C-alpha positions as CSV (number, residue, x, y, z in Angstrom):
1,X,-13.0,-9.4,7.3
2,X,-11.2,-12.3,9.0
3,X,-7.9,-10.4,9.3
4,X,-8.4,-6.6,9.8
5,X,-5.9,-4.2,11.0
6,X,-6.5,-0.5,11.3
7,X,-5.0,2.7,12.7
8,X,-5.4,6.4,12.4
9,X,-6.1,7.0,8.7
10,X,-5.7,3.5,7.4
11,X,-7.4,0.0,7.2
12,X,-6.0,-3.2,5.8
13,X,-7.9,-6.5,5.7
14,X,-7.9,-9.9,4.1
15,X,-10.5,-12.7,4.1
16,X,-9.3,-15.9,2.4
17,X,-12.9,-17.3,2.5
18,X,-14.5,-14.4,0.5
19,X,-15.7,-15.4,-2.9
20,X,-14.3,-12.6,-5.1
21,X,-12.9,-9.6,-3.1
22,X,-10.6,-11.1,-0.5
23,X,-8.6,-7.9,0.3
24,X,-9.5,-4.4,1.6
25,X,-7.5,-1.2,1.7
26,X,-8.9,2.0,3.1
27,X,-8.7,5.2,5.0
28,X,-10.8,6.9,7.6
29,X,-13.7,7.6,5.2
30,X,-13.1,5.3,2.2
31,X,-12.4,1.7,1.4
32,X,-11.8,-0.5,-1.7
33,X,-12.2,-4.2,-1.8
34,X,-9.5,-6.0,-3.8
35,X,-9.3,-9.4,-5.5
36,X,-6.7,-11.8,-4.1
37,X,-4.3,-11.0,-7.0
38,X,-4.8,-7.2,-6.6
39,X,-4.2,-7.5,-2.8
40,X,-1.1,-9.6,-3.3
41,X,0.3,-7.1,-5.8
42,X,-0.6,-4.2,-3.6
43,X,1.3,-5.7,-0.6
44,X,4.3,-6.9,-2.5
45,X,4.8,-3.6,-4.4
46,X,4.2,-1.4,-1.3
47,X,6.9,-3.3,0.6
48,X,9.3,-3.2,-2.4
49,X,8.8,0.5,-2.9
50,X,9.5,1.1,0.8
51,X,12.7,-0.9,0.6
52,X,13.8,0.9,-2.6
53,X,13.2,4.4,-1.1
54,X,15.0,3.5,2.1
55,X,17.9,2.0,0.2
56,X,18.4,5.2,-1.7
57,X,18.8,7.3,1.5
58,X,22.6,7.3,1.4
59,X,22.5,8.7,-2.1
60,X,20.3,11.7,-1.3
61,X,20.9,15.0,0.5
62,X,19.1,15.3,3.9
63,X,16.0,17.1,2.7
64,X,15.9,15.6,-0.8
65,X,12.5,14.2,-1.7
66,X,12.0,11.2,-3.9
67,X,9.2,9.6,-5.9
68,X,9.2,5.9,-6.9
69,X,6.6,4.0,-8.8
70,X,5.9,0.3,-9.6
71,X,3.0,-1.4,-11.3
72,X,1.6,-4.7,-12.5
73,X,-1.3,-5.1,-15.0
74,X,-3.6,-4.9,-12.0
75,X,-2.4,-2.0,-9.9
76,X,0.0,1.0,-9.9
77,X,1.6,2.2,-6.7
78,X,3.8,5.2,-5.9
79,X,5.6,6.5,-2.8
80,X,6.7,10.1,-2.5
81,X,8.6,11.9,0.2
82,X,11.8,11.5,2.2
83,X,13.5,8.1,2.5
84,X,12.2,7.7,6.0
85,X,8.8,9.5,5.7
86,X,6.7,9.1,2.6
87,X,3.1,9.0,1.3
88,X,1.7,6.0,-0.6
89,X,-0.8,6.1,-3.5
90,X,-2.4,3.4,-5.6
91,X,-4.6,3.1,-8.7
92,X,-6.5,0.0,-9.8
93,X,-5.8,-0.7,-13.5
94,X,-8.2,-3.6,-14.4
95,X,-11.9,-4.0,-14.3
96,X,-13.4,-1.5,-11.9
97,X,-11.4,1.7,-11.3
98,X,-10.4,3.0,-8.0
99,X,-7.6,5.0,-6.4
100,X,-6.6,6.0,-2.9
101,X,-3.7,7.0,-0.8
102,X,-2.3,7.7,2.7
103,X,-0.2,10.4,4.3
104,X,3.2,9.6,5.7
105,X,2.0,8.8,9.2
106,X,-0.7,6.4,8.0
107,X,1.7,4.9,5.4
108,X,4.3,4.1,8.1
109,X,1.7,2.1,10.2
110,X,0.2,0.5,7.1
111,X,3.7,-0.8,6.0
112,X,4.2,-2.4,9.4
113,X,0.7,-4.0,9.2
114,X,1.2,-5.6,5.8
115,X,3.2,-8.6,7.0
116,X,0.8,-9.3,9.8
117,X,-2.3,-9.5,7.5
118,X,-0.9,-11.3,4.5
119,X,0.3,-14.8,3.7
120,X,2.0,-14.2,0.4
């Protein structure tokens, strides 16, 4: 991986020179390689979901949990939790099948890493 970031419970990588699978998402004991299109969708949807959940904070009671989903033909993502602390899950929808997710702590770090790894 040319661009690899990792922390406790998460990994995120991108290699623009790879032939098919340019992206990588993973946890401590698992990883899934993604095509460039899947990786772009993953990053874009993850950041959009985070923004959506945070923007709803003024509308919710202090301990009210929320779930938001978004998808493309390639990938489905969902966040669940409080507006400031939430888990992230994904499912690949095309070709090979895979799913994974991160707890709130790993999700927070992963969200901060997305802009540093991607060029979309």
